[in-house]
C-alpha positions in Angstrom: 33.3 -3.9 22.3 36.0 -3.4 19.5 34.8 -3.2 16.0 37.2 -3.7 13.1 38.5 -0.4 11.7 37.6 0.0 8.2 39.0 2.9 6.1 37.3 3.9 2.7 39.1 6.1 0.2 36.7 7.1 -2.2 34.7 9.7 -3.8 31.3 10.7 -2.1 28.0 10.3 -4.0 25.8 12.7 -3.5 22.8 10.4 -4.4 23.6 7.9 -1.5 24.0 5.0 -3.8 27.8 4.3 -4.5 30.9 5.9 -3.1 31.8 6.3 0.5 27.8 6.3 1.2 27.7 2.7 0.1 30.7 1.6 1.8 29.8 3.4 5.3 26.6 1.5 4.9 28.1 -2.0 4.1 30.5 -1.6 6.7 28.1 -0.6 9.6 25.8 -3.7 8.1 28.5 -6.0 8.9 29.5 -4.9 12.3 32.4 -2.6 11.5 33.6 0.9 12.2 33.9 3.0 8.7 36.3 6.0 8.4 36.5 8.1 5.3 39.1 9.7 3.2 37.0 11.6 0.4 39.0 11.8 -2.8 36.6 13.6 -4.6 32.8 15.3 -4.8 30.5 14.3 -7.1 27.0 15.8 -8.0 25.0 12.7 -9.3 22.0 11.0 -8.9 20.4 7.6 -10.2 20.5 9.1 -13.8 24.2 10.0 -14.4 27.1 12.1 -13.0 26.5 15.9 -13.6 29.7 17.0 -11.8 33.0 16.1 -10.2 35.1 18.1 -7.9 38.5 16.6 -7.0 39.5 17.2 -3.4 43.2 18.5 -3.0 45.9 16.0 -2.4 47.1 17.9 0.3 43.5 17.8 2.1 43.4 14.0 1.2 46.8 13.4 3.2 45.3 15.5 6.2 42.5 13.2 6.4 44.6 10.2 5.8 46.8 11.3 8.8 43.9 12.4 11.2 42.2 8.9 11.3 45.6 6.6 11.0 47.4 8.6 13.8 44.3 8.5 16.4 41.6 5.5 15.3 43.9 3.4 13.5 43.2 1.2 10.4 42.7 -2.6 10.2 41.8 -2.8 6.6 41.1 -0.2 3.7 39.6 -0.1 0.3 40.0 2.4 -2.4 37.5 3.5 -5.0 37.4 6.6 -6.8 40.7 8.2 -7.6 40.4 10.4 -10.0 44.0 11.8 -10.8 47.5 10.5 -10.7 48.3 12.9 -7.9 45.5 11.4 -5.9 46.8 7.7 -6.5 50.3 8.6 -5.6 49.3 10.5 -2.3 46.9 7.6 -1.5 49.8 4.8 -1.9 52.4 6.9 0.1 50.1 6.7 2.9 49.2 3.3 2.4 52.8 2.5 2.5 53.6 4.7 5.4 51.0 3.3 7.8 51.6 -0.2 7.0 48.3 -1.2 5.4 48.5 -5.0 4.5 44.8 -5.6 4.2 44.0 -3.3 1.2 41.1 -3.8 -1.4 41.6 -2.0 -4.7 38.3 -1.4 -6.5 39.6 0.3 -9.9 36.6 2.3 -10.5 37.0 3.8 -13.8 33.2 4.8 -15.1 30.0 5.2 -13.3 26.7 3.7 -14.2 25.6 5.4 -17.4 29.7 5.3 -18.5 30.6 8.8 -17.1 34.4 8.6 -16.7 35.8 8.8 -13.1 39.3 8.5 -13.8 41.5 10.4 -15.9 43.1 8.6 -18.8 46.9 9.2 -17.5 45.5 8.0 -13.8 45.1 4.4 -15.3 48.6 4.0 -15.7 49.5 5.2 -12.2 47.0 3.0 -10.6 48.3 0.0 -12.6 52.0 0.8 -11.4 51.5 2.4 -8.0 48.5 1.4 -6.3 47.9 -2.3 -7.8 51.1 -3.7 -6.5 50.1 -2.6 -2.8 46.5 -4.6 -3.1 45.9 -7.8 -1.2 42.5 -7.9 -3.1 41.8 -6.1 -6.6 38.3 -6.3 -7.7 38.0 -4.8 -11.4 34.7 -5.9 -13.4 34.9 -7.0 -16.7 35.6 -3.3 -18.5 37.9 -2.6 -15.9 39.8 -5.7 -16.0 40.0 -5.4 -19.7 41.7 -2.1 -19.4 44.3 -3.4 -16.7 45.2 -6.7 -18.7 44.9 -5.0 -22.1 42.7 -7.9 -23.7 38.8 -8.5 -24.7 36.8 -10.4 -22.5 34.3 -12.1 -24.1 33.9 -15.6 -21.9 35.0 -17.1 -18.8 38.3 -18.3 -19.9 39.0 -14.7 -20.9 38.2 -13.5 -17.2 40.8 -16.1 -16.1 43.5 -14.9 -18.5 42.6 -11.2 -17.4 42.8 -12.4 -13.6 46.2 -13.8 -14.2 47.8 -10.7 -16.0 46.1 -8.5 -13.4 47.9 -10.6 -10.8 50.9 -10.1 -12.5 50.9 -6.7 -12.0 51.3 -7.4 -8.3 47.9 -7.6 -6.7 47.9 -10.6 -4.5 44.5 -11.8 -5.2 42.3 -10.9 -7.9 38.3 -11.1 -8.4 37.2 -10.2 -11.8 33.1 -9.5 -11.5 31.6 -11.4 -13.9 28.3 -9.1 -14.0 28.8 -7.6 -17.5 28.7 -11.2 -19.1 25.8 -12.8 -20.1 24.1 -15.8 -18.2 24.7 -16.2 -14.3 26.5 -13.7 -12.5 30.0 -15.6 -12.2 32.9 -14.0 -10.4 36.4 -15.7 -10.8 39.0 -15.2 -8.0 42.6 -16.2 -8.4 45.4 -16.5 -5.8 48.5 -16.7 -8.0 47.9 -20.6 -8.0 44.5 -21.6 -8.5 41.0 -20.1 -9.6 38.0 -20.2 -8.1 34.5 -19.3 -9.1 31.9 -17.8 -7.5 28.1 -18.2 -8.9 25.3 -16.3 -8.3 21.7 -16.3 -10.0 21.3 -13.0 -12.1 18.6 -11.1 -10.5 16.5 -9.3 -13.1 17.0 -5.4 -12.0 18.6 -2.2 -13.0 18.8 -1.2 -9.5 22.2 -2.0 -9.2 24.2 1.2 -8.5 26.9 0.9 -6.0 27.4 -3.1 -6.2 31.1 -2.5 -7.0 31.6 -0.3 -3.9 29.5 -2.8 -1.7 31.4 -5.6 -2.7 34.9 -4.0 -2.2 33.6 -2.7 1.4 32.5 -6.2 2.2 35.6 -7.5 1.6 37.7 -5.3 3.3 35.5 -5.5 6.3 35.9 -9.3 6.3 39.7 -8.7 5.9 39.6 -6.3 8.8 37.9 -8.9 10.9 40.9 -11.2 10.3 39.5 -13.8 7.7 41.7 -14.9 4.9 41.0 -13.3 1.3 39.1 -16.2 0.0 36.8 -16.5 2.7 36.4 -12.6 2.9 35.4 -12.7 -1.0 33.0 -15.4 -0.7 31.1 -13.8 2.1 31.3 -10.7 0.2 29.7 -12.2 -2.6 26.9 -13.7 -0.7 26.3 -10.0 0.8 26.1 -8.2 -2.4 23.8 -10.6 -3.7 21.2 -9.8 -1.1 22.0 -6.1 -1.3 21.1 -6.5 -5.3 17.9 -8.9 -4.2 16.7 -5.9 -1.8 17.9 -3.1 -4.0 15.8 0.2 -4.0 13.6 1.3 -6.8 14.5 5.1 -6.0 14.9 7.8 -9.0 14.4 7.5 -12.5 17.6 5.7 -13.7 19.9 2.9 -11.8 18.3 2.7 -8.2 21.0 1.4 -5.6 21.5 -1.8 -4.2 21.0 -2.1 -0.7 23.7 -2.9 1.8 21.0 -3.5 4.7 19.6 -6.1 2.5 21.3 -8.8 4.4 20.0 -7.6 7.9 16.6 -7.2 6.4 16.6 -10.8 5.3 17.5 -12.0 8.9 14.7 -9.6 10.1 12.5 -11.1 7.7 13.7 -14.6 8.6 12.7 -13.8 12.3 9.4 -12.4 11.4 8.5 -15.2 9.2 9.3 -17.8 12.1 7.4 -15.5 14.6 4.1 -15.5 12.2 4.1 -18.9 11.6 4.7 -19.8 15.5 1.7 -17.9 16.6 -0.3 -19.4 14.1 0.8 -23.1 15.0 -0.3 -22.0 18.7 -3.5 -21.1 17.6 -4.1 -24.4 15.9 -2.8 -26.3 18.7 -5.3 -24.4 21.2 -8.0 -24.8 18.7 -10.0 -28.0 18.4 -9.3 -28.7 14.5 -7.7 -32.3 15.0 -10.5 -33.9 12.8 -9.3 -32.0 9.8 -5.7 -33.7 9.9 -5.1 -36.4 7.3 -3.8 -39.8 7.3 -0.4 -38.4 6.3 -0.7 -35.5 8.9 -0.7 -31.8 8.1 1.7 -29.1 7.8 1.5 -25.4 7.4 4.0 -23.2 6.0 5.2 -19.5 5.4 7.3 -18.5 2.8 9.9 -15.3 3.1 8.9 -12.6 0.3 11.6 -13.6 -1.9 11.4 -17.1 -1.5 13.2 -19.1 -4.2 13.4 -22.7 -2.9 12.0 -25.0 -0.1 15.1 -23.5 2.0 13.3 -20.2 2.1 10.0 -21.7 3.4 9.5 -22.1 6.9 7.2 -25.1 8.1 6.9 -27.2 11.3 9.2 -30.5 11.4 7.8 -33.8 12.0 4.5 -31.9 10.7 1.3 -31.3 12.7 -0.1 -34.4 14.5 -3.4 -35.2 15.3 -4.1 -36.4 19.1 -7.9 -36.6 19.6 -9.5 -33.4 18.7 -6.3 -31.5 19.0 -3.3 -30.7 17.1 0.3 -31.2 18.4 3.7 -30.7 17.2 7.2 -32.1 18.0 9.3 -29.0 17.2 9.4 -25.1 16.5 9.0 -24.1 13.0 12.1 -24.1 10.9 13.2 -23.2 7.4 13.1 -26.3 5.1 11.2 -28.1 7.1 8.6 -29.3 4.6 9.4 -30.2 1.1 5.6 -30.6 0.1 4.3 -27.9 1.4 7.1 -25.5 0.1 6.2 -26.5 -3.5 2.8 -25.8 -3.2 3.6 -22.2 -1.6 6.6 -21.4 -4.3 3.9 -22.6 -7.1 1.2 -20.1 -6.1 3.9 -17.4 -5.2 5.0 -17.9 -9.0 1.7 -16.8 -9.7 1.0 -14.1 -7.1 3.7 -13.2 -4.8 1.4 -12.1 -1.9 0.0 -15.6 -1.0 3.0 -17.0 0.7 1.2 -19.7 3.2 -0.5 -22.8 3.0 -1.8 -25.8 5.1 -3.2 -29.1 3.9 -6.3 -30.9 5.5 -8.1 -34.0 5.4 -10.3 -34.4 2.4 -13.8 -35.5 2.5 -17.1 -34.4 0.8 -18.3 -32.9 3.9 -15.1 -30.9 4.4 -15.5 -29.9 0.6 -19.4 -28.7 1.0 -18.1 -26.9 4.1 -16.0 -24.8 2.2 -18.3 -24.0 -0.5 -21.0 -23.6 2.2 -18.5 -20.6 3.6 -18.6 -19.2 0.0 -14.7 -20.1 -0.5 -13.2 -20.3 -3.9 -12.4 -23.8 -4.4 -10.8 -25.3 -7.4 -9.2 -28.7 -7.8 -6.9 -31.0 -10.1 -7.2 -34.6 -11.0 -4.0 -36.8 -10.3 -5.2 -38.8 -13.3 -4.1 -36.2 -15.8 -0.8 -36.0 -14.3 2.1 -36.4 -16.9 4.2 -39.5 -16.3 7.4 -37.9 -16.3 6.1 -35.5 -13.4 4.8 -39.0 -11.5 8.2 -40.4 -11.8 9.6 -37.2 -10.5 9.6 -37.4 -6.8 7.7 -34.5 -5.0 6.6 -33.1 -8.5 2.5 -33.8 -8.4 1.9 -31.1 -5.9 3.7 -28.3 -7.9 2.1 -29.5 -11.1 -1.4 -29.8 -10.0 -1.3 -26.3 -8.3 0.2 -24.7 -11.2 -2.4 -26.5 -13.2 -5.2 -25.0 -11.5 -3.5 -21.4 -11.5 -3.1 -21.6 -15.2 -6.7 -21.6 -15.8 -7.5 -18.7 -13.2 -7.1 -15.0 -12.9 -6.9 -15.0 -8.9 -5.6 -17.6 -6.3 -8.4 -19.6 -5.0 -9.1 -20.2 -1.0 -8.8 -23.8 -1.5 -7.2 -26.6 -4.1 -8.1 -30.0 -3.4 -7.7 -33.4 -5.3 -9.4 -36.6 -5.0 -6.0 -38.8 -4.8 -5.0 -41.6 -6.9 -3.4 -45.4 -6.1 -1.3 -44.9 -3.1 -1.9 -41.2 -3.1 -4.2 -39.7 -0.1 -6.7 -37.3 -1.2 -6.2 -33.7 0.2 -7.3 -30.1 0.5 -4.8 -27.4 0.7 -5.7 -24.1 2.2 -4.1 -21.1 0.8 -3.5 -17.7 2.2 -1.4 -14.4 2.0 -0.1 -15.2 5.7 -0.6 -18.3 8.2 -3.0 -16.1 10.0 -5.4 -16.0 7.1 -4.8 -19.5 6.7 -5.7 -20.6 10.1 -8.6 -18.1 10.2 -9.9 -20.2 7.3 -9.4 -23.5 8.7 -11.1 -22.8 11.8 -13.9 -21.6 9.9 -13.8 -25.0 8.1 -13.8 -26.8 11.4 -16.7 -25.0 12.9 -18.9 -25.5 9.8 -17.6 -29.2 9.5 -18.3 -29.9 13.3 
């Protein structure tokens, strides 16, 4: 097996959240093989940088030669390069070994605003290193320095990207995280602009995001991807790293480069838990609880944002006599209806990630109460006209209406229907196992 060989030329972060530590985690998470040329040692943590020790240029050269002459380099990225002398030796080695796929992350300050580059080195970086970049990845403050302009809006970002491209970088990505609103990155290839949007995740734990982004781009380039595709995939990768960021230390915690891996593991675990619950339903004799419109059971990812993050059964749960059958295995995005209920509940209490709809009857409602279940309801007659007119909004509205007057999530939410709307009972729980347990209890009590 051959892995893409990615060299990170950067400083070491003793706190483990940025620098070569973040780079190596990112490269490994994306299936590459990471190598290092360490340019500086830092004493730092989540609160700030307490000290910087620059590696002598001749030893930086030795590291570079050791890696390049034996292992080889498919792509490289630069991070913290504190002095003009270090930048010049790095640039000379990049030219010597003919590294074309180079990502330049012009690191200038750490979280907490500690400078990580000398003033005279900024000019050297612009004149000597930037022209070697296949992709340059400045954030807004760095782009302001490189382009010599003030950035306040997206149009300023585009102007800065054009100026930085004029300095020699073949592609420029100006990261817009410092601007208000959604996290918008602007990509410029010398001809066209492209914007990458991502929701702004409310967290201060973003240490190392720039390193992670640049390392992800370099790994994509090392695998032979075009610059635009490598940047696009890196944007998705770093968004997941922020979503799964780690609350460590007393300051800015680190983004988590293994967030994408964790996300895939959680998707697998979610589907497996739901599959086991569906098998239990199929083996039980609770078909009498399936309504005319059929049933479904759903299970959401912990950070679910939309119906695509909620797994359910395509084609629904079908009643066959006293049994339940299915046509397909569980899949994400399979039911917008059950997803609406689950997402509304999760907005109230994120621990409750599963729900199943069953048939309404007074006997079933009585069984729920006899079991001591916490039961609540909403009336479709109270539904606002604008909600009625929006397809698929009723269940979300009804669920939120119930939860708005409560301090906890009930076991059951029901409604008595309306014109053209079948009355329904929704059984809620933390996971599909607990939901099925409740459904079985209702079935036994009702029979």
